[in-house]
C-alpha positions, 0 to 999 in steps of 0.5 A: 500500500505504501509502495503504491502511494509512493509511486504515485507521488513520484509520478506527479512530482517528476512531471513538475520538472521532467519537461524542462529539458524537452521544451526546445524540442517541443517548440520546434515540433509544435511551433510554440511561441516563447509564452506558450512554451512557458505555459507547458510548465505553468499549466501543470503547476497552476492546476496542481496547486489550485485544486490541491485543497479540493482533492484533499477534502475529496479523499476524506469524503469519498474515500482515499482509494477512490480518489487515488485511482481517479486522480491517477487515471486522469493523470495517465489519460492526460499523459497520453493526450499530451504525448500524442498532441499535434497542436500547441493548445492540445499539449497545454490542455493535456498539461492542465489535465495532468495537473488536475489529476495530480491535485486529486492524487497527491493528497490521497498519497500522504493520507494513505501513508499516514493511515497505513501505520499507527502514529509513532516511529513507524509512521515517521519512517513511512513519511520519511520514505514518502518524502524521499520518493517525492523529493527524488522525483523532483530531483530525477526530472532533469535526468529522466527528461534528458535521457528520454529526449536525447535517446527517443523523442520529447513525446516520451517525456509524457508517454513514459507515464502511461505504462508506469501509471497503469502498473500503479493503478493495478497495484493501488486497486489490489493493495490499497484499502478503502476508507472514508473518514467524512461519511455523511458530510457534504462537499462545501462547493462555495468554499471549493470554488473560492479556494480553487479560484483564489489559489489558481488566480494567485499562482497565475499572477506569480508565473506572470511575473517572469515575463511582465514583472511585479507591477504591471496590470497583467500581474497585479490583477490576478494576484490581488484577485486571488487574494480577494477570493482567498479572503472571501473563502475565509469568510465563507469557511467561518460561517458554513456548517460543513466547511471545506477547511475547518479554520479550527485546524489552524489552532493546532500549533503543529499544523499551522507552524509546520505549513508556514515553515513548509511554505517558506522552505519550499520558496527557496528549495524548489528553485535550487534545481532550476538554477543548478540546471541552467547554470550547468547548461548556460554557463558550464556548457553541459548538454541536457543529459550531462546536466542531469547526470551532474545533479545525480549526487544531489538527488541521492543526497535528498533521498539520504536526508529523508531516510536518515531523518526518522532515525534522528527524530527520536534523538533530537526531536522533530523541532530541532531536526527541522531547524538543523535541516534548514540551517544545513540547507542554508549552508549549502545555498551559501556555498552554491552562491560562490559558483564561478564561470569555470569552477570545478564540478566538485566544488561548484555543483556536487559539494554544495548540491549534496549539502543543500539536498541532504538538508532538504531531506532532513527538514521535510520529514519532521515538518510533514510528520508534525503537520499530519500528527495534529490532524483529526481522522476526519481531516487527514486528507485535508491536512495532507492537501494543506501540506502539499499546497504549502510546499507547492505554492511556496515553490511557485512564489519562490521561483518567481521571486528568485528568478527576478533576483537573478535577472536583476543580478545579471543586469540584462546581460546574457554573458556567462559572467553576468548569468553567474552573478545573477545565479549567485545572487539568487542563491545568496537570497535563498540562503537568507530565506532559509535562515528566516525559515529556521528562526520561524521554526525555532520560535513557532513549532511546538516544543516537545513535552518533557515528562514530569518526575513521578513521586516515586523518584528520589530527589537524587534520581530527579536531580541526576545529571544527563539529558532528559528523554525527548519523545519522538512526536512533537505533539502532546498525547492523543486526547480522548474523544470528546475531551476539550483541547487545552492550550 
């Protein structure tokens, strides 16, 4: 069951970045303009982030298995349509449909993982595997896209999803057990429309900044319109009897703090793959395949960090490990900002890349574990959707902001020296964002509860030196049903 969920996560995250190296071939084959080419990536990202909350709540109401299979089915059929596209608009429509399927599928994957094992170390290890597979999918996008484009054709960047998706569909149908935690409830349609429209409009405004800047009407109108819709969404959710997002879920400190931290961390880390790839190709002269191979150690680094994190959480606690992971990632960003026009591979790509990605793996697992552990069973899909939405929206906003920073650092020039200066400034800015994320987590994430000494202990035993035991979970013990939560 966990294997099927992780395979679904790998597919949807992979498709965020796998098309990047195939874009020139798509443009030549389909006659796409430069703006249309940008929308090959953006159509997927906007649909993915815009429908995520709706997909998360749907898994609670209609069943996690049903939504997993539905989302994967839509994603796979859309991959066929995109791979066989003969016109540019057909490819863009297929990419948007892929994003819709991914938005339904992705929250269900985390819900399946967290419900497969009881809360505690076993669940933490399962979440670590889920995070490692997802991060590995994003990291492998460049390599997979380069291999398929160079050896076969750009269409296989999309068609490769078809046999893999079919296998995962069969595995999911056989292995995943159905469960609905929101039986008898209805879907909050006004809230769903406002949340989806607000997130999609805001994401559209963010991606417009790459071409139009931050102050033009093309950017400001969707940004402000999206924020207005999200404001109306909060008003509706506060007044409806069965809201899409019960606002009370944010009163759980672990949920609100972890999602805020995921947004800030994602705003820096999501862009690292993009800038490392374009630096390798535009400055060092790597072709797409070699650029993908150059980033393979970084891909292994994020998997390593995600797998080691569950073992470190009992030793350090989720909060301390998340802060340490953010600081490690910031150190990698600072190192990467020292890149040079003709710098050696070991010190300009491999070393800083591995440092960054090990830190990413260390920070994602504890944050995801803390966010999901604070959720009631009926809100599991919703909280999973929040986790993915926070990370995805943070990445979209961060990439737009850091792309603007890189362009300012290059001062309008396309020489290798100017591009290098722009990329270096983007990585320095990313390091600063990660330091802010570390401070946010240090101040906001809940501290682990320290057990009080029992009356049977002697004073000497109470005062004996040595570290106090640190529980694995950052949340207090599960309260009995019907009991009030105290703050």
